[in-house]
C-alpha positions as CSV (number, residue, x, y, z in Angstrom):
1,X,-5.4,79.9,-10.0
2,X,-5.8,76.2,-10.7
3,X,-9.2,74.7,-11.3
4,X,-8.0,71.3,-10.0
5,X,-9.8,70.3,-6.9
6,X,-7.7,68.3,-4.5
7,X,-9.0,64.8,-3.9
8,X,-8.5,62.5,-1.0
9,X,-5.6,60.1,-1.3
10,X,-6.9,56.6,-2.3
11,X,-5.7,54.0,0.3
12,X,-5.4,50.4,-0.7
13,X,-8.3,48.3,0.4
14,X,-7.4,46.2,3.5
15,X,-8.2,42.5,3.6
16,X,-9.9,41.1,6.7
17,X,-7.7,39.7,9.4
18,X,-6.6,36.1,8.8
19,X,-6.1,33.5,11.5
20,X,-2.3,32.8,11.7
21,X,-3.0,29.1,12.3
22,X,-5.2,28.8,9.2
23,X,-2.5,30.6,7.2
24,X,0.1,28.2,8.3
25,X,-2.2,25.2,7.6
26,X,-2.9,26.5,4.1
27,X,0.8,27.0,3.4
28,X,1.4,23.4,4.5
29,X,-1.3,22.1,2.2
30,X,0.0,24.2,-0.7
31,X,3.5,22.8,-0.2
32,X,2.1,19.3,-0.3
33,X,0.1,20.0,-3.5
34,X,3.0,21.8,-5.2
35,X,4.6,20.1,-8.2
36,X,7.8,18.2,-7.7
37,X,9.9,20.8,-9.5
38,X,10.4,22.9,-6.4
39,X,11.6,20.1,-4.1
40,X,15.0,19.6,-2.5
41,X,17.5,18.0,-4.9
42,X,17.3,14.3,-5.6
43,X,20.0,13.0,-3.3
44,X,20.7,15.7,-0.7
45,X,18.5,16.5,2.3
46,X,14.9,15.4,2.7
47,X,14.4,15.2,-1.0
48,X,16.9,12.4,-1.3
49,X,15.6,10.5,1.7
50,X,13.5,8.1,-0.5
51,X,16.4,7.3,-2.8
52,X,18.7,6.6,0.2
53,X,16.1,4.5,1.9
54,X,15.5,2.4,-1.3
55,X,19.3,1.9,-1.7
56,X,19.3,0.7,1.9
57,X,16.6,-1.8,1.1
58,X,18.5,-3.1,-1.9
59,X,21.5,-3.5,0.3
60,X,19.4,-5.5,2.7
61,X,18.4,-7.8,-0.2
62,X,22.1,-8.3,-1.1
63,X,22.9,-9.2,2.5
64,X,20.1,-11.8,2.5
65,X,21.5,-13.3,-0.7
66,X,25.0,-13.4,0.8
67,X,23.5,-15.2,3.8
68,X,21.8,-17.7,1.5
69,X,25.1,-18.3,-0.4
70,X,26.9,-18.8,2.9
71,X,24.4,-21.2,4.3
72,X,23.5,-23.2,1.2
73,X,26.4,-22.9,-1.3
74,X,25.4,-26.2,-2.9
75,X,22.1,-24.6,-4.1
76,X,23.4,-21.1,-5.0
77,X,26.2,-22.7,-7.0
78,X,23.6,-23.8,-9.6
79,X,22.7,-21.0,-11.9
80,X,19.4,-22.6,-13.0
81,X,18.4,-23.1,-9.4
82,X,19.2,-19.4,-8.6
83,X,17.0,-18.2,-11.5
84,X,14.2,-20.6,-10.6
85,X,14.4,-19.6,-6.9
86,X,14.3,-15.9,-7.9
87,X,11.1,-16.4,-9.8
88,X,9.7,-18.4,-6.9
89,X,10.4,-15.4,-4.6
90,X,8.7,-13.0,-7.0
91,X,5.7,-15.3,-7.4
92,X,5.4,-15.6,-3.6
93,X,5.5,-11.8,-3.3
94,X,3.0,-11.2,-6.1
95,X,-0.3,-11.5,-4.2
96,X,0.8,-9.8,-1.0
97,X,2.5,-7.1,-3.2
98,X,-0.8,-6.2,-4.9
99,X,-2.5,-5.9,-1.4
100,X,0.5,-3.8,-0.2
101,X,0.0,-1.3,-3.0
102,X,-3.5,-0.5,-1.8
103,X,-2.4,-0.6,1.9
104,X,0.4,1.9,1.1
105,X,-2.1,4.4,-0.2
106,X,-4.3,4.0,2.8
107,X,-1.4,4.5,5.3
108,X,0.0,7.5,3.4
109,X,-3.5,9.0,3.6
110,X,-3.5,8.7,7.4
111,X,-5.5,5.5,7.8
112,X,-5.1,1.8,8.3
113,X,-6.9,-1.3,6.9
114,X,-7.0,-4.4,9.0
115,X,-9.6,-6.1,6.8
116,X,-7.6,-6.7,3.6
117,X,-7.0,-10.4,4.2
118,X,-10.7,-10.9,5.0
119,X,-11.6,-9.0,1.8
120,X,-9.4,-11.2,-0.3
121,X,-11.1,-14.3,1.3
122,X,-14.6,-12.9,0.7
123,X,-13.9,-12.0,-2.9
124,X,-12.2,-15.3,-3.5
125,X,-15.1,-17.3,-2.1
126,X,-17.7,-15.2,-3.8
127,X,-16.1,-15.6,-7.3
128,X,-15.8,-19.4,-6.9
129,X,-19.4,-20.1,-6.0
130,X,-21.2,-22.3,-8.6
131,X,-23.5,-19.5,-9.5
132,X,-20.6,-17.2,-10.3
133,X,-18.6,-19.8,-12.1
134,X,-21.5,-20.4,-14.4
135,X,-20.7,-17.0,-16.0
136,X,-17.2,-18.1,-16.9
137,X,-13.8,-16.6,-16.2
138,X,-15.1,-13.1,-17.0
139,X,-17.9,-13.4,-14.4
140,X,-15.5,-14.6,-11.8
141,X,-13.0,-11.8,-12.3
142,X,-15.8,-9.2,-12.4
143,X,-17.4,-10.5,-9.2
144,X,-14.1,-10.5,-7.3
145,X,-13.3,-7.0,-8.3
146,X,-16.8,-5.7,-7.5
147,X,-16.9,-7.4,-4.1
148,X,-13.5,-6.1,-3.2
149,X,-14.4,-2.6,-4.3
150,X,-17.8,-2.7,-2.6
151,X,-16.3,-3.7,0.8
152,X,-13.6,-1.1,0.4
153,X,-16.3,1.5,-0.2
154,X,-18.2,0.4,2.9
155,X,-15.0,0.8,4.9
156,X,-14.6,4.3,3.5
157,X,-18.1,5.3,4.3
158,X,-17.9,4.1,7.9
159,X,-14.6,6.0,8.4
160,X,-15.3,9.1,6.4
161,X,-19.0,9.8,7.0
162,X,-19.6,7.5,10.0
163,X,-16.6,9.1,11.8
164,X,-15.4,5.7,13.0
165,X,-11.7,5.2,13.9
166,X,-10.1,3.3,11.0
167,X,-8.7,0.7,13.4
168,X,-12.2,-0.1,14.8
169,X,-14.0,0.1,11.4
170,X,-11.6,-2.2,9.6
171,X,-11.3,-4.6,12.5
172,X,-15.1,-5.0,12.5
173,X,-15.0,-5.5,8.8
174,X,-12.3,-8.1,9.1
175,X,-14.5,-10.2,11.4
176,X,-17.7,-9.6,9.4
177,X,-16.1,-10.4,6.0
178,X,-14.5,-13.6,7.3
179,X,-17.9,-14.6,8.8
180,X,-19.7,-13.9,5.5
181,X,-17.1,-15.9,3.6
182,X,-17.5,-18.8,5.9
183,X,-21.3,-18.7,5.5
184,X,-21.2,-18.5,1.7
185,X,-18.8,-21.4,1.4
186,X,-20.4,-23.3,4.3
187,X,-16.8,-23.7,5.7
188,X,-15.9,-25.8,2.7
189,X,-13.1,-25.3,0.1
190,X,-14.6,-24.2,-3.2
191,X,-12.8,-25.6,-6.3
192,X,-12.3,-23.3,-9.3
193,X,-13.3,-25.0,-12.5
194,X,-12.1,-22.2,-14.8
195,X,-9.1,-23.2,-16.9
196,X,-8.3,-19.6,-17.6
197,X,-8.2,-18.6,-13.9
198,X,-6.3,-21.7,-12.9
199,X,-3.8,-21.1,-15.7
200,X,-2.9,-17.6,-14.5
201,X,-0.5,-19.1,-11.9
202,X,1.2,-21.6,-14.3
203,X,1.4,-19.4,-17.4
204,X,4.8,-17.9,-18.2
205,X,5.7,-15.1,-20.6
206,X,9.3,-15.0,-21.7
207,X,10.1,-17.4,-18.8
208,X,8.5,-15.2,-16.2
209,X,5.2,-16.1,-14.4
210,X,2.2,-14.1,-15.4
211,X,1.5,-13.3,-11.8
212,X,4.7,-11.3,-11.6
213,X,3.6,-9.3,-14.6
214,X,0.3,-8.6,-12.9
215,X,2.2,-7.4,-9.8
216,X,4.5,-5.2,-12.0
217,X,1.4,-3.7,-13.7
218,X,-0.3,-2.9,-10.3
219,X,2.9,-1.4,-8.9
220,X,3.5,0.7,-12.0
221,X,-0.1,2.0,-11.9
222,X,0.2,2.7,-8.2
223,X,3.5,4.6,-8.7
224,X,2.0,6.8,-11.5
225,X,-1.1,7.5,-9.4
226,X,0.9,8.5,-6.3
227,X,3.7,10.5,-8.0
228,X,2.2,11.9,-11.2
229,X,-1.4,12.7,-10.4
230,X,-3.4,15.2,-8.3
231,X,-4.8,12.2,-6.5
232,X,-1.4,11.2,-5.2
233,X,-0.6,14.8,-4.1
234,X,-3.9,15.0,-2.3
235,X,-3.2,11.7,-0.6
236,X,0.0,13.0,0.8
237,X,-1.7,16.3,1.8
238,X,-4.6,14.5,3.6
239,X,-2.2,12.1,5.4
240,X,0.2,14.9,6.4
241,X,-2.4,17.3,7.8
242,X,-6.1,16.7,7.1
243,X,-7.2,20.1,8.4
244,X,-4.7,21.8,6.1
245,X,-5.9,19.8,3.2
246,X,-9.5,20.8,4.0
247,X,-8.5,24.5,4.0
248,X,-6.8,24.0,0.7
249,X,-10.1,22.9,-0.8
250,X,-9.7,19.1,-0.8
251,X,-12.8,17.1,0.0
252,X,-11.1,15.0,2.7
253,X,-14.0,12.7,3.4
254,X,-14.5,11.8,-0.3
255,X,-10.8,11.3,-0.8
256,X,-10.5,9.0,2.3
257,X,-13.4,7.0,0.9
258,X,-11.6,6.6,-2.4
259,X,-8.4,5.4,-0.7
260,X,-10.3,2.6,1.0
261,X,-12.1,1.8,-2.3
262,X,-8.7,1.5,-4.0
263,X,-7.5,-0.8,-1.2
264,X,-10.6,-3.0,-1.7
265,X,-10.0,-3.1,-5.5
266,X,-6.4,-4.3,-5.0
267,X,-7.8,-7.0,-2.7
268,X,-10.2,-8.1,-5.5
269,X,-7.2,-8.5,-7.8
270,X,-5.2,-10.4,-5.2
271,X,-8.2,-12.7,-4.7
272,X,-8.1,-13.8,-8.3
273,X,-4.3,-14.3,-8.1
274,X,-4.5,-16.4,-4.9
275,X,-7.4,-18.4,-6.3
276,X,-5.3,-19.1,-9.4
277,X,-2.4,-20.3,-7.2
278,X,-4.6,-22.7,-5.2
279,X,-7.2,-23.5,-7.9
280,X,-9.7,-23.0,-5.1
281,X,-10.9,-20.6,-2.4
282,X,-11.9,-20.8,1.2
283,X,-12.8,-18.5,4.1
284,X,-9.4,-19.1,5.8
285,X,-7.4,-17.9,2.8
286,X,-5.1,-14.8,2.9
287,X,-4.8,-15.2,6.7
288,X,-2.7,-12.4,8.3
289,X,-2.2,-10.7,4.9
290,X,-3.0,-7.4,6.6
291,X,0.0,-7.8,8.9
292,X,2.3,-8.7,6.0
293,X,1.1,-5.7,4.0
294,X,1.4,-3.3,6.8
295,X,4.9,-4.7,7.7
296,X,6.1,-4.4,4.1
297,X,4.8,-0.8,3.8
298,X,6.6,0.1,7.1
299,X,9.8,-1.6,6.0
300,X,9.5,0.4,2.7
301,X,9.5,3.7,4.6
302,X,5.8,4.5,4.8
303,X,5.1,6.6,7.9
304,X,2.5,5.0,10.1
305,X,1.1,8.4,11.0
306,X,0.6,9.2,7.3
307,X,1.9,11.8,4.9
308,X,4.9,9.9,3.6
309,X,5.7,6.7,1.7
310,X,6.7,5.2,-1.7
311,X,5.3,2.4,-3.8
312,X,8.8,1.3,-4.8
313,X,9.8,1.1,-1.1
314,X,6.7,-1.0,-0.3
315,X,7.5,-3.4,-3.1
316,X,11.1,-3.8,-1.9
317,X,9.6,-4.5,1.6
318,X,7.4,-7.2,0.2
319,X,10.4,-8.8,-1.7
320,X,12.5,-8.6,1.5
321,X,9.9,-10.6,3.5
322,X,9.5,-13.1,0.7
323,X,13.2,-13.6,0.5
324,X,13.4,-14.1,4.3
325,X,10.6,-16.7,4.0
326,X,12.5,-18.4,1.2
327,X,15.8,-18.3,3.1
328,X,14.2,-20.0,6.1
329,X,12.6,-22.6,3.9
330,X,15.7,-23.7,2.1
331,X,17.5,-23.9,5.4
332,X,14.8,-26.0,7.1
333,X,14.2,-23.5,9.8
334,X,10.9,-23.2,11.7
335,X,8.1,-20.8,10.9
336,X,8.2,-19.7,14.6
337,X,11.8,-18.5,14.2
338,X,10.9,-16.8,10.9
339,X,8.1,-14.9,12.6
340,X,10.4,-13.7,15.4
341,X,12.9,-12.4,12.9
342,X,10.1,-10.6,11.0
343,X,8.8,-9.1,14.2
344,X,12.3,-7.8,15.1
345,X,12.7,-6.3,11.6
346,X,9.3,-4.4,12.0
347,X,10.3,-3.0,15.4
348,X,13.7,-1.9,14.0
349,X,12.1,-0.2,11.0
350,X,9.7,1.7,13.3
351,X,12.5,2.8,15.5
352,X,14.5,4.0,12.5
353,X,11.4,5.9,11.3
354,X,11.1,7.7,14.6
355,X,14.7,8.7,14.7
356,X,14.5,10.0,11.1
357,X,11.3,11.8,11.7
358,X,12.6,13.6,14.8
359,X,15.7,14.6,12.7
360,X,13.5,16.1,10.0
361,X,11.3,17.9,12.5
362,X,14.3,19.6,14.0
363,X,15.9,20.4,10.7
364,X,12.8,22.1,9.4
365,X,11.7,23.9,12.5
366,X,9.4,21.3,13.7
367,X,7.3,21.3,10.6
368,X,6.1,17.9,9.3
369,X,8.0,16.7,6.2
370,X,5.9,14.9,3.6
371,X,7.3,13.3,0.5
372,X,5.5,11.3,-2.2
């Protein structure tokens, strides 16, 4: 007779019931935060969409160059003129390009910033006051960056913690910042006396303007931040599904604040660049830069509803618009016609986005696709 006493069978502990909606949201967030190694191959499917889109933008640039050759063969026949004109286009794109990098982050994160032009103006006016210029070039650069960053933080606080709609908050900031810039400057143009600041626009390194190098540095930093850091993955997650990001442990409010702070910092950099180009600053500077930056981001493939976009695409969008402006200038066409063409391009880009987004939604069972 065995001494062993039978024991009750141990059953595995059961976890509490989980809300299916929360499970799905958490899965979406985990997918957005996952490293790039598990994504769809580079060229095929949704994973290659960014590469295909960028090639399309490059093809658009080639078409614009062909149009330029056809309409002004006398100019494009001169190799020196072509090189100089290319540098002019890049220099023209540099200031708006820096603003567009910050705008791209904001839009990918599910927001919008209508105040970027006004922030550039306010930072430019602030850094060219006599009091600020008395501290030299270092004081001017520092003040422009701090003003841009501070206004961006205010936008972020109003949107994240004040629960204001981004459109309304940044629209109010656009009006307020322009008004403050006009009051500080007394509606006068403030001349920059700093030889260092003024020389930024005329200095060339290896034959390329220094402003182009600044743009390249900002674009490279933005690309690394978006594609190679946790901050970038969280930006995509917040823009793709804010509730899912919250369930995944992301502080959505703080992250949104940081996105607007980043946009403001880019505006501070752009203010220095624009002041260097004009050797002065005024409250009316950087007019409609917000529309140019948003349009360039859209052309580059950034989804207006958030969750998708690329820095390279936004840069190509800026260069395309700068090339169009240059093409109209060398052909003596009016600004009104140029604006109509730009408007048509923006509408076409949004329509293409909608068609692509519907296709992705149907392909993946209606789930939202987000790519960095």
